[in-house]
N, CA, C and O atoms as CSV, one atom per row, in Angstrom:
chain,resi,resn,atom,element,x,y,z
A,1,MET,N,N,-3.919,-15.317,32.726
A,1,MET,CA,C,-3.172,-15.653,31.528
A,1,MET,C,C,-3.715,-14.895,30.315
A,1,MET,O,O,-2.982,-14.640,29.360
A,2,VAL,N,N,-4.993,-14.538,30.355
A,2,VAL,CA,C,-5.559,-13.743,29.255
A,2,VAL,C,C,-4.854,-12.386,29.184
A,2,VAL,O,O,-4.489,-11.925,28.102
A,3,TYR,N,N,-4.667,-11.752,30.347
A,3,TYR,CA,C,-3.992,-10.455,30.356
A,3,TYR,C,C,-2.531,-10.612,29.943
A,3,TYR,O,O,-2.005,-9.769,29.215
A,4,ALA,N,N,-1.874,-11.667,30.390
A,4,ALA,CA,C,-0.484,-11.898,29.994
A,4,ALA,C,C,-0.398,-12.084,28.480
A,4,ALA,O,O,0.508,-11.557,27.835
A,5,SER,N,N,-1.329,-12.824,27.927
A,5,SER,CA,C,-1.368,-13.027,26.478
A,5,SER,C,C,-1.534,-11.701,25.737
A,5,SER,O,O,-0.874,-11.452,24.729
A,6,GLU,N,N,-2.424,-10.859,26.251
A,6,GLU,CA,C,-2.640,-9.544,25.628
A,6,GLU,C,C,-1.379,-8.684,25.714
A,6,GLU,O,O,-1.022,-8.001,24.754
A,7,ILE,N,N,-0.709,-8.720,26.863
A,7,ILE,CA,C,0.538,-7.960,27.037
A,7,ILE,C,C,1.580,-8.428,26.028
A,7,ILE,O,O,2.235,-7.611,25.381
A,8,LEU,N,N,1.731,-9.738,25.895
A,8,LEU,CA,C,2.713,-10.279,24.953
A,8,LEU,C,C,2.364,-9.901,23.515
A,8,LEU,O,O,3.242,-9.523,22.739
A,9,ALA,N,N,1.091,-10.002,23.163
A,9,ALA,CA,C,0.669,-9.671,21.795
A,9,ALA,C,C,0.958,-8.206,21.469
A,9,ALA,O,O,1.508,-7.896,20.412
A,10,ARG,N,N,0.589,-7.315,22.375
A,10,ARG,CA,C,0.782,-5.881,22.105
A,10,ARG,C,C,2.246,-5.473,22.114
A,10,ARG,O,O,2.702,-4.763,21.218
A,11,ALA,N,N,2.975,-5.915,23.113
A,11,ALA,CA,C,4.345,-5.433,23.289
A,11,ALA,C,C,5.334,-6.094,22.341
A,11,ALA,O,O,6.290,-5.454,21.902
A,12,HIS,N,N,5.122,-7.347,22.022
A,12,HIS,CA,C,6.131,-8.083,21.255
A,12,HIS,C,C,5.713,-8.411,19.824
A,12,HIS,O,O,6.561,-8.699,18.980
A,13,GLU,N,N,4.408,-8.367,19.548
A,13,GLU,CA,C,3.955,-8.684,18.195
A,13,GLU,C,C,3.244,-7.516,17.532
A,13,GLU,O,O,2.875,-7.587,16.360
A,14,ARG,N,N,3.054,-6.440,18.288
A,14,ARG,CA,C,2.349,-5.264,17.799
A,14,ARG,C,C,0.960,-5.628,17.244
A,14,ARG,O,O,0.531,-5.139,16.199
A,15,MET,N,N,0.285,-6.503,17.990
A,15,MET,CA,C,-1.057,-6.955,17.613
A,15,MET,C,C,-1.950,-6.886,18.848
A,15,MET,O,O,-1.472,-6.799,19.979
A,16,LEU,N,N,-3.239,-6.927,18.606
A,16,LEU,CA,C,-4.181,-7.020,19.709
A,16,LEU,C,C,-4.485,-8.485,19.965
A,16,LEU,O,O,-4.469,-9.309,19.051
A,17,GLY,N,N,-4.761,-8.792,21.223
A,17,GLY,CA,C,-5.060,-10.167,21.601
A,17,GLY,C,C,-6.483,-10.309,22.098
A,17,GLY,O,O,-7.399,-9.705,21.539
A,18,PRO,N,N,-6.682,-11.104,23.149
A,18,PRO,CA,C,-8.032,-11.438,23.608
A,18,PRO,C,C,-8.768,-10.332,24.371
A,18,PRO,O,O,-9.961,-10.467,24.642
A,19,VAL,N,N,-8.075,-9.237,24.723
A,19,VAL,CA,C,-8.719,-8.146,25.470
A,19,VAL,C,C,-8.417,-6.810,24.784
A,19,VAL,O,O,-7.733,-5.963,25.359
A,20,PRO,N,N,-8.919,-6.618,23.564
A,20,PRO,CA,C,-8.528,-5.449,22.783
A,20,PRO,C,C,-9.128,-4.127,23.269
A,20,PRO,O,O,-8.637,-3.063,22.891
A,21,ASP,N,N,-10.166,-4.168,24.087
A,21,ASP,CA,C,-10.861,-2.942,24.479
A,21,ASP,C,C,-10.176,-2.143,25.586
A,21,ASP,O,O,-10.533,-0.987,25.814
A,22,LEU,N,N,-9.200,-2.736,26.277
A,22,LEU,CA,C,-8.504,-2.026,27.346
A,22,LEU,C,C,-7.357,-1.195,26.781
A,22,LEU,O,O,-6.711,-1.588,25.809
A,23,SER,N,N,-7.111,-0.040,27.402
A,23,SER,CA,C,-5.915,0.728,27.038
A,23,SER,C,C,-4.699,-0.032,27.558
A,23,SER,O,O,-4.832,-0.938,28.382
A,24,ASP,N,N,-3.518,0.337,27.077
A,24,ASP,CA,C,-2.292,-0.314,27.548
A,24,ASP,C,C,-2.174,-0.190,29.066
A,24,ASP,O,O,-1.884,-1.171,29.750
A,25,ARG,N,N,-2.398,1.009,29.588
A,25,ARG,CA,C,-2.283,1.245,31.033
A,25,ARG,C,C,-3.305,0.406,31.807
A,25,ARG,O,O,-2.960,-0.204,32.819
A,26,GLU,N,N,-4.553,0.370,31.340
A,26,GLU,CA,C,-5.582,-0.427,32.023
A,26,GLU,C,C,-5.214,-1.914,32.014
A,26,GLU,O,O,-5.400,-2.619,33.007
A,27,LEU,N,N,-4.695,-2.371,30.888
A,27,LEU,CA,C,-4.299,-3.769,30.764
A,27,LEU,C,C,-3.241,-4.123,31.807
A,27,LEU,O,O,-3.386,-5.101,32.541
A,28,VAL,N,N,-2.192,-3.333,31.866
A,28,VAL,CA,C,-1.112,-3.609,32.809
A,28,VAL,C,C,-1.613,-3.487,34.243
A,28,VAL,O,O,-1.254,-4.304,35.091
A,29,GLU,N,N,-2.432,-2.489,34.526
A,29,GLU,CA,C,-2.967,-2.327,35.883
A,29,GLU,C,C,-3.816,-3.528,36.283
A,29,GLU,O,O,-3.704,-4.011,37.410
A,30,HIS,N,N,-4.665,-4.018,35.379
A,30,HIS,CA,C,-5.473,-5.212,35.669
A,30,HIS,C,C,-4.572,-6.424,35.911
A,30,HIS,O,O,-4.793,-7.199,36.842
A,31,PHE,N,N,-3.557,-6.574,35.064
A,31,PHE,CA,C,-2.638,-7.701,35.214
A,31,PHE,C,C,-1.915,-7.637,36.560
A,31,PHE,O,O,-1.837,-8.635,37.277
A,32,VAL,N,N,-1.390,-6.461,36.899
A,32,VAL,CA,C,-0.650,-6.303,38.152
A,32,VAL,C,C,-1.556,-6.572,39.347
A,32,VAL,O,O,-1.140,-7.228,40.302
A,33,THR,N,N,-2.786,-6.076,39.305
A,33,THR,CA,C,-3.731,-6.307,40.400
A,33,THR,C,C,-3.994,-7.796,40.589
A,33,THR,O,O,-3.947,-8.300,41.712
A,34,LEU,N,N,-4.265,-8.492,39.507
A,34,LEU,CA,C,-4.509,-9.935,39.600
A,34,LEU,C,C,-3.264,-10.688,40.036
A,34,LEU,O,O,-3.347,-11.623,40.833
A,35,ASP,N,N,-2.110,-10.285,39.517
A,35,ASP,CA,C,-0.884,-10.973,39.887
A,35,ASP,C,C,-0.581,-10.792,41.370
A,35,ASP,O,O,-0.088,-11.718,42.014
A,36,LYS,N,N,-0.866,-9.624,41.918
A,36,LYS,CA,C,-0.670,-9.426,43.357
A,36,LYS,C,C,-1.586,-10.342,44.164
A,36,LYS,O,O,-1.201,-10.852,45.217
A,37,GLU,N,N,-2.789,-10.542,43.663
A,37,GLU,CA,C,-3.753,-11.412,44.341
A,37,GLU,C,C,-3.361,-12.882,44.214
A,37,GLU,O,O,-3.421,-13.631,45.189
A,38,LEU,N,N,-2.960,-13.294,43.013
A,38,LEU,CA,C,-2.674,-14.703,42.743
A,38,LEU,C,C,-1.219,-15.092,42.986
A,38,LEU,O,O,-0.932,-16.243,43.315
A,39,GLY,N,N,-0.303,-14.146,42.827
A,39,GLY,CA,C,1.112,-14.426,43.016
A,39,GLY,C,C,1.713,-15.310,41.933
A,39,GLY,O,O,2.662,-16.049,42.198
A,40,LEU,N,N,1.175,-15.246,40.716
A,40,LEU,CA,C,1.628,-16.111,39.635
A,40,LEU,C,C,3.106,-15.925,39.308
A,40,LEU,O,O,3.866,-16.894,39.309
A,41,LEU,N,N,3.520,-14.697,39.031
A,41,LEU,CA,C,4.916,-14.483,38.632
A,41,LEU,C,C,5.872,-14.829,39.761
A,41,LEU,O,O,6.939,-15.391,39.513
A,42,GLN,N,N,5.510,-14.506,40.995
A,42,GLN,CA,C,6.369,-14.837,42.134
A,42,GLN,C,C,6.499,-16.350,42.275
A,42,GLN,O,O,7.588,-16.860,42.539
A,43,MET,N,N,5.386,-17.071,42.098
A,43,MET,CA,C,5.435,-18.527,42.188
A,43,MET,C,C,6.327,-19.096,41.088
A,43,MET,O,O,7.126,-19.996,41.342
A,44,LEU,N,N,6.195,-18.576,39.869
A,44,LEU,CA,C,7.028,-19.060,38.771
A,44,LEU,C,C,8.503,-18.775,39.026
A,44,LEU,O,O,9.360,-19.603,38.719
A,45,ARG,N,N,8.798,-17.609,39.586
A,45,ARG,CA,C,10.189,-17.295,39.938
A,45,ARG,C,C,10.710,-18.266,40.996
A,45,ARG,O,O,11.848,-18.728,40.916
A,46,GLY,N,N,9.876,-18.572,41.979
A,46,GLY,CA,C,10.262,-19.492,43.042
A,46,GLY,C,C,10.492,-20.898,42.535
A,46,GLY,O,O,11.422,-21.575,42.974
A,47,LEU,N,N,9.660,-21.341,41.619
A,47,LEU,CA,C,9.823,-22.676,41.056
A,47,LEU,C,C,11.127,-22.784,40.298
A,47,LEU,O,O,11.825,-23.794,40.383
A,48,HIS,N,N,11.452,-21.741,39.560
A,48,HIS,CA,C,12.707,-21.755,38.816
A,48,HIS,C,C,13.884,-21.839,39.778
A,48,HIS,O,O,14.836,-22.579,39.531
A,49,ALA,N,N,13.828,-21.082,40.878
A,49,ALA,CA,C,14.909,-21.086,41.860
A,49,ALA,C,C,15.053,-22.443,42.527
A,49,ALA,O,O,16.153,-22.810,42.940
A,50,ALA,N,N,13.963,-23.198,42.643
A,50,ALA,CA,C,13.996,-24.487,43.330
A,50,ALA,C,C,14.459,-25.622,42.432
A,50,ALA,O,O,14.524,-26.761,42.894
A,51,ARG,N,N,14.778,-25.368,41.187
A,51,ARG,CA,C,15.201,-26.434,40.275
A,51,ARG,C,C,16.464,-27.123,40.765
A,51,ARG,O,O,16.683,-28.295,40.459
A,52,GLY,N,N,17.298,-26.417,41.519
A,52,GLY,CA,C,18.560,-26.990,41.959
A,52,GLY,C,C,18.467,-27.816,43.221
A,52,GLY,O,O,19.499,-28.253,43.730
A,53,VAL,N,N,17.281,-28.049,43.750
A,53,VAL,CA,C,17.122,-28.800,44.984
A,53,VAL,C,C,17.504,-30.253,44.749
A,53,VAL,O,O,16.971,-30.900,43.847
A,54,HIS,N,N,18.428,-30.770,45.559
A,54,HIS,CA,C,18.858,-32.164,45.440
A,54,HIS,C,C,18.753,-32.826,46.796
A,54,HIS,O,O,19.057,-32.216,47.821
A,55,SER,N,N,18.325,-34.066,46.800
A,55,SER,CA,C,18.213,-34.803,48.046
A,55,SER,C,C,18.225,-36.290,47.747
A,55,SER,O,O,17.726,-36.727,46.710
A,56,ASP,N,N,18.800,-37.070,48.663
A,56,ASP,CA,C,18.736,-38.516,48.525
A,56,ASP,C,C,17.601,-39.089,49.362
A,56,ASP,O,O,17.461,-40.307,49.469
A,57,LYS,N,N,16.803,-38.227,49.946
A,57,LYS,CA,C,15.677,-38.668,50.758
A,57,LYS,C,C,14.491,-38.946,49.844
A,57,LYS,O,O,14.351,-38.309,48.800
A,58,ARG,N,N,13.642,-39.886,50.224
A,58,ARG,CA,C,12.606,-40.377,49.325
A,58,ARG,C,C,11.272,-39.648,49.428
A,58,ARG,O,O,10.429,-39.805,48.544
A,59,ASN,N,N,11.055,-38.875,50.450
A,59,ASN,CA,C,9.771,-38.207,50.656
A,59,ASN,C,C,9.993,-36.703,50.692
A,59,ASN,O,O,10.717,-36.196,51.549
A,60,SER,N,N,9.377,-36.002,49.772
A,60,SER,CA,C,9.548,-34.555,49.702
A,60,SER,C,C,8.205,-33.856,49.839
A,60,SER,O,O,7.186,-34.324,49.331
A,61,ILE,N,N,8.227,-32.729,50.534
A,61,ILE,CA,C,7.039,-31.895,50.646
A,61,ILE,C,C,7.327,-30.599,49.903
A,61,ILE,O,O,8.303,-29.906,50.190
A,62,LEU,N,N,6.455,-30.280,48.934
A,62,LEU,CA,C,6.560,-29.029,48.183
A,62,LEU,C,C,5.598,-28.043,48.837
A,62,LEU,O,O,4.413,-28.336,48.993
A,63,ILE,N,N,6.108,-26.881,49.216
A,63,ILE,CA,C,5.303,-25.892,49.933
A,63,ILE,C,C,5.259,-24.604,49.120
A,63,ILE,O,O,6.281,-23.955,48.897
A,64,PHE,N,N,4.053,-24.248,48.682
A,64,PHE,CA,C,3.818,-23.019,47.929
A,64,PHE,C,C,3.088,-22.064,48.860
A,64,PHE,O,O,1.931,-22.297,49.212
A,65,ARG,N,N,3.774,-20.962,49.270
A,65,ARG,CA,C,3.162,-19.994,50.183
A,65,ARG,C,C,3.158,-18.610,49.549
A,65,ARG,O,O,4.071,-17.815,49.771
A,66,GLY,N,N,2.145,-18.332,48.774
A,66,GLY,CA,C,1.927,-17.001,48.220
A,66,GLY,C,C,3.135,-16.407,47.554
A,66,GLY,O,O,3.638,-16.940,46.565
A,67,GLU,N,N,3.606,-15.296,48.095
A,67,GLU,CA,C,4.688,-14.513,47.495
A,67,GLU,C,C,6.061,-15.148,47.697
A,67,GLU,O,O,7.027,-14.730,47.058
A,68,GLN,N,N,6.168,-16.142,48.567
A,68,GLN,CA,C,7.465,-16.721,48.877
A,68,GLN,C,C,7.869,-17.746,47.832
A,68,GLN,O,O,7.032,-18.275,47.101
A,69,GLU,N,N,9.170,-18.018,47.774
A,69,GLU,CA,C,9.671,-19.034,46.855
A,69,GLU,C,C,9.180,-20.403,47.290
A,69,GLU,O,O,8.848,-20.619,48.455
A,70,LEU,N,N,9.141,-21.316,46.344
A,70,LEU,CA,C,8.814,-22.698,46.647
A,70,LEU,C,C,9.799,-23.218,47.682
A,70,LEU,O,O,11.007,-23.014,47.565
A,71,GLU,N,N,9.271,-23.889,48.691
A,71,GLU,CA,C,10.119,-24.517,49.704
A,71,GLU,C,C,9.972,-26.022,49.551
A,71,GLU,O,O,8.862,-26.529,49.392
A,72,VAL,N,N,11.084,-26.734,49.599
A,72,VAL,CA,C,11.077,-28.182,49.499
A,72,VAL,C,C,11.723,-28.744,50.756
A,72,VAL,O,O,12.862,-28.410,51.084
A,73,ARG,N,N,10.987,-29.599,51.456
A,73,ARG,CA,C,11.520,-30.291,52.635
A,73,ARG,C,C,11.520,-31.774,52.331
A,73,ARG,O,O,10.551,-32.304,51.788
A,74,SER,N,N,12.617,-32.448,52.683
A,74,SER,CA,C,12.744,-33.866,52.357
A,74,SER,C,C,12.925,-34.692,53.623
A,74,SER,O,O,13.511,-34.240,54.607
A,75,TYR,N,N,12.401,-35.926,53.569
A,75,TYR,CA,C,12.412,-36.834,54.713
A,75,TYR,C,C,12.730,-38.238,54.226
A,75,TYR,O,O,12.276,-38.649,53.158
A,76,ARG,N,N,13.513,-38.977,55.014
A,76,ARG,CA,C,13.811,-40.373,54.681
A,76,ARG,C,C,12.617,-41.264,55.017
A,76,ARG,O,O,12.298,-42.193,54.276
A,77,ASP,N,N,11.973,-40.978,56.119
A,77,ASP,CA,C,10.912,-41.827,56.634
A,77,ASP,C,C,9.533,-41.304,56.225
A,77,ASP,O,O,9.239,-40.124,56.412
A,78,ALA,N,N,8.682,-42.182,55.664
A,78,ALA,CA,C,7.351,-41.774,55.215
A,78,ALA,C,C,6.485,-41.297,56.373
A,78,ALA,O,O,5.734,-40.334,56.223
A,79,THR,N,N,6.577,-41.950,57.514
A,79,THR,CA,C,5.781,-41.554,58.676
A,79,THR,C,C,6.138,-40.140,59.124
A,79,THR,O,O,5.263,-39.328,59.423
A,80,GLU,N,N,7.413,-39.866,59.163
A,80,GLU,CA,C,7.880,-38.525,59.532
A,80,GLU,C,C,7.378,-37.481,58.517
A,80,GLU,O,O,6.975,-36.382,58.900
A,81,ALA,N,N,7.407,-37.829,57.236
A,81,ALA,CA,C,6.946,-36.909,56.197
A,81,ALA,C,C,5.446,-36.633,56.333
A,81,ALA,O,O,5.011,-35.492,56.177
A,82,ILE,N,N,4.664,-37.658,56.618
A,82,ILE,CA,C,3.215,-37.482,56.773
A,82,ILE,C,C,2.907,-36.617,57.984
A,82,ILE,O,O,2.041,-35.744,57.923
A,83,GLN,N,N,3.614,-36.857,59.089
A,83,GLN,CA,C,3.425,-36.023,60.280
A,83,GLN,C,C,3.780,-34.568,59.976
A,83,GLN,O,O,3.067,-33.652,60.386
A,84,ALA,N,N,4.874,-34.362,59.262
A,84,ALA,CA,C,5.283,-33.003,58.895
A,84,ALA,C,C,4.239,-32.356,57.983
A,84,ALA,O,O,3.938,-31.170,58.118
A,85,LEU,N,N,3.687,-33.144,57.052
A,85,LEU,CA,C,2.656,-32.631,56.151
A,85,LEU,C,C,1.458,-32.111,56.945
A,85,LEU,O,O,0.992,-30.996,56.708
A,86,PHE,N,N,0.958,-32.914,57.886
A,86,PHE,CA,C,-0.197,-32.499,58.692
A,86,PHE,C,C,0.116,-31.242,59.498
A,86,PHE,O,O,-0.720,-30.345,59.613
A,87,GLU,N,N,1.320,-31.182,60.051
A,87,GLU,CA,C,1.718,-30.008,60.836
A,87,GLU,C,C,1.818,-28.763,59.952
A,87,GLU,O,O,1.379,-27.683,60.347
A,88,LEU,N,N,2.385,-28.912,58.780
A,88,LEU,CA,C,2.504,-27.783,57.849
A,88,LEU,C,C,1.134,-27.301,57.378
A,88,LEU,O,O,0.911,-26.098,57.238
A,89,GLU,N,N,0.214,-28.241,57.134
A,89,GLU,CA,C,-1.137,-27.855,56.718
A,89,GLU,C,C,-1.847,-27.060,57.812
A,89,GLU,O,O,-2.602,-26.134,57.516
A,90,LYS,N,N,-1.608,-27.418,59.074
A,90,LYS,CA,C,-2.179,-26.639,60.194
A,90,LYS,C,C,-1.506,-25.276,60.297
A,90,LYS,O,O,-2.170,-24.260,60.503
A,91,GLN,N,N,-0.204,-25.263,60.153
A,91,GLN,CA,C,0.583,-24.030,60.302
A,91,GLN,C,C,0.330,-23.043,59.169
A,91,GLN,O,O,0.314,-21.832,59.392
A,92,PHE,N,N,0.132,-23.550,57.959
A,92,PHE,CA,C,-0.049,-22.705,56.782
A,92,PHE,C,C,-1.303,-23.131,56.020
A,92,PHE,O,O,-1.187,-23.706,54.938
A,93,PRO,N,N,-2.505,-22.863,56.555
A,93,PRO,CA,C,-3.732,-23.339,55.915
A,93,PRO,C,C,-3.973,-22.748,54.529
A,93,PRO,O,O,-4.689,-23.344,53.724
A,94,GLU,N,N,-3.391,-21.595,54.238
A,94,GLU,CA,C,-3.585,-20.967,52.933
A,94,GLU,C,C,-2.613,-21.486,51.883
A,94,GLU,O,O,-2.772,-21.194,50.698
A,95,ALA,N,N,-1.609,-22.251,52.300
A,95,ALA,CA,C,-0.566,-22.720,51.388
A,95,ALA,C,C,-1.021,-23.953,50.619
A,95,ALA,O,O,-1.899,-24.696,51.057
A,96,ASP,N,N,-0.399,-24.149,49.459
A,96,ASP,CA,C,-0.589,-25.358,48.665
A,96,ASP,C,C,0.579,-26.270,49.023
A,96,ASP,O,O,1.726,-25.975,48.688
A,97,ILE,N,N,0.286,-27.384,49.707
A,97,ILE,CA,C,1.324,-28.271,50.210
A,97,ILE,C,C,1.116,-29.660,49.625
A,97,ILE,O,O,0.027,-30.228,49.708
A,98,VAL,N,N,2.191,-30.204,49.026
A,98,VAL,CA,C,2.093,-31.481,48.320
A,98,VAL,C,C,3.179,-32.419,48.835
A,98,VAL,O,O,4.352,-32.049,48.892
A,99,LEU,N,N,2.782,-33.638,49.211
A,99,LEU,CA,C,3.732,-34.678,49.598
A,99,LEU,C,C,4.010,-35.555,48.389
A,99,LEU,O,O,3.088,-36.036,47.731
A,100,VAL,N,N,5.298,-35.760,48.102
A,100,VAL,CA,C,5.716,-36.531,46.934
A,100,VAL,C,C,6.670,-37.620,47.386
A,100,VAL,O,O,7.576,-37.372,48.182
A,101,ARG,N,N,6.467,-38.825,46.879
A,101,ARG,CA,C,7.395,-39.915,47.170
A,101,ARG,C,C,8.126,-40.271,45.877
A,101,ARG,O,O,7.511,-40.558,44.850
A,102,ALA,N,N,9.450,-40.243,45.958
A,102,ALA,CA,C,10.277,-40.592,44.804
A,102,ALA,C,C,11.653,-41.015,45.309
A,102,ALA,O,O,12.062,-40.634,46.406
A,103,ASP,N,N,12.356,-41.796,44.514
A,103,ASP,CA,C,13.671,-42.287,44.922
A,103,ASP,C,C,14.758,-41.220,44.827
A,103,ASP,O,O,15.736,-41.263,45.574
A,104,THR,N,N,14.593,-40.264,43.916
A,104,THR,CA,C,15.596,-39.215,43.759
A,104,THR,C,C,14.904,-37.874,43.566
A,104,THR,O,O,13.720,-37.819,43.233
A,105,SER,N,N,15.645,-36.799,43.776
A,105,SER,CA,C,15.075,-35.473,43.547
A,105,SER,C,C,14.752,-35.277,42.064
A,105,SER,O,O,13.839,-34.526,41.722
A,106,GLU,N,N,15.496,-35.948,41.187
A,106,GLU,CA,C,15.209,-35.857,39.748
A,106,GLU,C,C,13.847,-36.481,39.439
A,106,GLU,O,O,13.128,-35.982,38.574
A,107,GLU,N,N,13.484,-37.558,40.128
A,107,GLU,CA,C,12.168,-38.162,39.939
A,107,GLU,C,C,11.062,-37.234,40.422
A,107,GLU,O,O,9.983,-37.189,39.831
A,108,VAL,N,N,11.326,-36.493,41.496
A,108,VAL,CA,C,10.344,-35.503,41.968
A,108,VAL,C,C,10.127,-34.463,40.880
A,108,VAL,O,O,8.987,-34.144,40.542
A,109,ARG,N,N,11.219,-33.931,40.328
A,109,ARG,CA,C,11.097,-32.926,39.275
A,109,ARG,C,C,10.410,-33.495,38.036
A,109,ARG,O,O,9.636,-32.798,37.380
A,110,LEU,N,N,10.689,-34.750,37.715
A,110,LEU,CA,C,10.050,-35.371,36.554
A,110,LEU,C,C,8.551,-35.561,36.796
A,110,LEU,O,O,7.741,-35.271,35.916
A,111,ALA,N,N,8.182,-36.043,37.975
A,111,ALA,CA,C,6.764,-36.274,38.286
A,111,ALA,C,C,5.983,-34.972,38.323
A,111,ALA,O,O,4.807,-34.945,37.961
A,112,PHE,N,N,6.618,-33.901,38.753
A,112,PHE,CA,C,5.958,-32.609,38.867
A,112,PHE,C,C,6.619,-31.603,37.935
A,112,PHE,O,O,6.872,-30.460,38.314
A,113,ARG,N,N,6.894,-32.047,36.705
A,113,ARG,CA,C,7.631,-31.192,35.766
A,113,ARG,C,C,6.938,-29.880,35.480
A,113,ARG,O,O,7.605,-28.893,35.167
A,114,ASN,N,N,5.614,-29.835,35.577
A,114,ASN,CA,C,4.928,-28.563,35.363
A,114,ASN,C,C,5.272,-27.567,36.457
A,114,ASN,O,O,5.320,-26.363,36.206
A,115,TYR,N,N,5.514,-28.060,37.674
A,115,TYR,CA,C,5.920,-27.170,38.756
A,115,TYR,C,C,7.348,-26.672,38.552
A,115,TYR,O,O,7.658,-25.526,38.876
A,116,PHE,N,N,8.225,-27.537,38.010
A,116,PHE,CA,C,9.641,-27.217,37.954
A,116,PHE,C,C,10.130,-26.750,36.592
A,116,PHE,O,O,11.328,-26.521,36.425
A,117,SER,N,N,9.245,-26.600,35.616
A,117,SER,CA,C,9.696,-26.161,34.301
A,117,SER,C,C,10.228,-24.726,34.384
A,117,SER,O,O,9.837,-23.951,35.256
A,118,ASP,N,N,11.102,-24.406,33.482
A,118,ASP,CA,C,11.747,-23.101,33.493
A,118,ASP,C,C,10.849,-22.071,32.828
A,118,ASP,O,O,10.660,-22.087,31.612
A,119,ALA,N,N,10.305,-21.187,33.629
A,119,ALA,CA,C,9.395,-20.157,33.128
A,119,ALA,C,C,10.093,-18.798,33.039
A,119,ALA,O,O,9.436,-17.773,32.862
A,120,SER,N,N,11.416,-18.790,33.161
A,120,SER,CA,C,12.125,-17.509,33.206
A,120,SER,C,C,11.937,-16.691,31.936
A,120,SER,O,O,11.845,-15.466,32.008
A,121,GLU,N,N,11.878,-17.334,30.782
A,121,GLU,CA,C,11.680,-16.592,29.530
A,121,GLU,C,C,10.292,-15.961,29.493
A,121,GLU,O,O,10.146,-14.812,29.075
A,122,PHE,N,N,9.273,-16.700,29.926
A,122,PHE,CA,C,7.912,-16.166,30.001
A,122,PHE,C,C,7.874,-14.961,30.941
A,122,PHE,O,O,7.292,-13.929,30.605
A,123,ILE,N,N,8.488,-15.087,32.108
A,123,ILE,CA,C,8.512,-13.988,33.083
A,123,ILE,C,C,9.196,-12.766,32.475
A,123,ILE,O,O,8.702,-11.646,32.603
A,124,ARG,N,N,10.332,-12.984,31.813
A,124,ARG,CA,C,11.061,-11.869,31.201
A,124,ARG,C,C,10.209,-11.178,30.145
A,124,ARG,O,O,10.162,-9.949,30.091
A,125,LEU,N,N,9.537,-11.960,29.306
A,125,LEU,CA,C,8.703,-11.378,28.251
A,125,LEU,C,C,7.541,-10.570,28.840
A,125,LEU,O,O,7.230,-9.489,28.341
A,126,VAL,N,N,6.905,-11.077,29.883
A,126,VAL,CA,C,5.806,-10.347,30.512
A,126,VAL,C,C,6.336,-9.075,31.175
A,126,VAL,O,O,5.750,-8.004,31.015
A,127,ASP,N,N,7.444,-9.186,31.919
A,127,ASP,CA,C,8.044,-8.001,32.553
A,127,ASP,C,C,8.385,-6.935,31.513
A,127,ASP,O,O,8.053,-5.762,31.677
A,128,ASP,N,N,9.055,-7.365,30.436
A,128,ASP,CA,C,9.425,-6.429,29.375
A,128,ASP,C,C,8.182,-5.839,28.703
A,128,ASP,O,O,8.140,-4.647,28.396
A,129,GLY,N,N,7.179,-6.678,28.480
A,129,GLY,CA,C,5.939,-6.209,27.861
A,129,GLY,C,C,5.248,-5.155,28.706
A,129,GLY,O,O,4.760,-4.156,28.177
A,130,CYS,N,N,5.204,-5.365,30.008
A,130,CYS,CA,C,4.599,-4.366,30.910
A,130,CYS,C,C,5.366,-3.052,30.826
A,130,CYS,O,O,4.768,-1.976,30.791
A,131,ALA,N,N,6.697,-3.145,30.793
A,131,ALA,CA,C,7.512,-1.939,30.709
A,131,ALA,C,C,7.252,-1.187,29.413
A,131,ALA,O,O,7.144,0.039,29.416
A,132,VAL,N,N,7.153,-1.911,28.310
A,132,VAL,CA,C,6.875,-1.288,27.012
A,132,VAL,C,C,5.519,-0.593,27.035
A,132,VAL,O,O,5.398,0.553,26.603
A,133,LEU,N,N,4.514,-1.277,27.533
A,133,LEU,CA,C,3.158,-0.718,27.532
A,133,LEU,C,C,2.998,0.431,28.515
A,133,LEU,O,O,2.132,1.287,28.334
A,134,MET,N,N,3.818,0.456,29.548
A,134,MET,CA,C,3.755,1.550,30.524
A,134,MET,C,C,4.819,2.603,30.216
A,134,MET,O,O,5.167,3.415,31.074
A,135,GLU,N,N,5.321,2.583,29.011
A,135,GLU,CA,C,6.281,3.567,28.505
A,135,GLU,C,C,7.554,3.622,29.337
A,135,GLU,O,O,7.951,4.675,29.835
A,136,GLY,N,N,8.183,2.459,29.474
A,136,GLY,CA,C,9.498,2.413,30.086
A,136,GLY,C,C,9.524,2.189,31.576
A,136,GLY,O,O,10.611,2.119,32.149
A,137,ALA,N,N,8.387,2.071,32.238
A,137,ALA,CA,C,8.391,1.810,33.675
A,137,ALA,C,C,9.014,0.434,33.916
A,137,ALA,O,O,8.726,-0.519,33.191
A,138,HIS,N,N,9.860,0.337,34.928
A,138,HIS,CA,C,10.459,-0.961,35.255
A,138,HIS,C,C,9.399,-1.836,35.910
A,138,HIS,O,O,8.600,-1.342,36.705
A,139,PRO,N,N,9.379,-3.137,35.587
A,139,PRO,CA,C,8.366,-4.030,36.161
A,139,PRO,C,C,8.289,-3.972,37.684
A,139,PRO,O,O,7.201,-4.089,38.248
A,140,ARG,N,N,9.441,-3.791,38.368
A,140,ARG,CA,C,9.396,-3.701,39.832
A,140,ARG,C,C,8.650,-2.461,40.295
A,140,ARG,O,O,8.043,-2.461,41.366
A,141,ASP,N,N,8.692,-1.398,39.486
A,141,ASP,CA,C,7.928,-0.193,39.822
A,141,ASP,C,C,6.420,-0.440,39.770
A,141,ASP,O,O,5.639,0.266,40.407
A,142,LEU,N,N,6.029,-1.456,38.997
A,142,LEU,CA,C,4.626,-1.789,38.831
A,142,LEU,C,C,4.170,-2.805,39.879
A,142,LEU,O,O,2.988,-3.143,39.939
A,143,GLY,N,N,5.096,-3.292,40.700
A,143,GLY,CA,C,4.741,-4.269,41.715
A,143,GLY,C,C,4.933,-5.702,41.259
A,143,GLY,O,O,4.444,-6.618,41.920
A,144,LEU,N,N,5.626,-5.931,40.154
A,144,LEU,CA,C,5.854,-7.291,39.659
A,144,LEU,C,C,7.157,-7.842,40.195
A,144,LEU,O,O,7.520,-8.977,39.887
């Protein structure tokens, strides 16, 4: 987030931020390298795409698997959901998997609003900032 802050400051405010000693190219390269490792922008894109998930089932499993979009699986029965959770944790040990119990999908989004908040504007600003600092390179060309 420090690099993202610096990108936003330089590209959109014409100011230096928390990492003033890096060149524009070094800044973007560091950001892209870390983002490839952490998958932050991809996760935020996936969360935004999952906002439309609706279910009348009471038990939902949120599955965060690196570069992939957020996956939501829902179950009526708590026992079935717990069994699925254990199986998913074995199948995807590197994934962040969360079991949520709620009466509606809206309650799931409310309880985990930080996961489901709309980050599309932040993503757009960072993508545009990288392009500006790399002199017009498209963010996808940079691996974002």
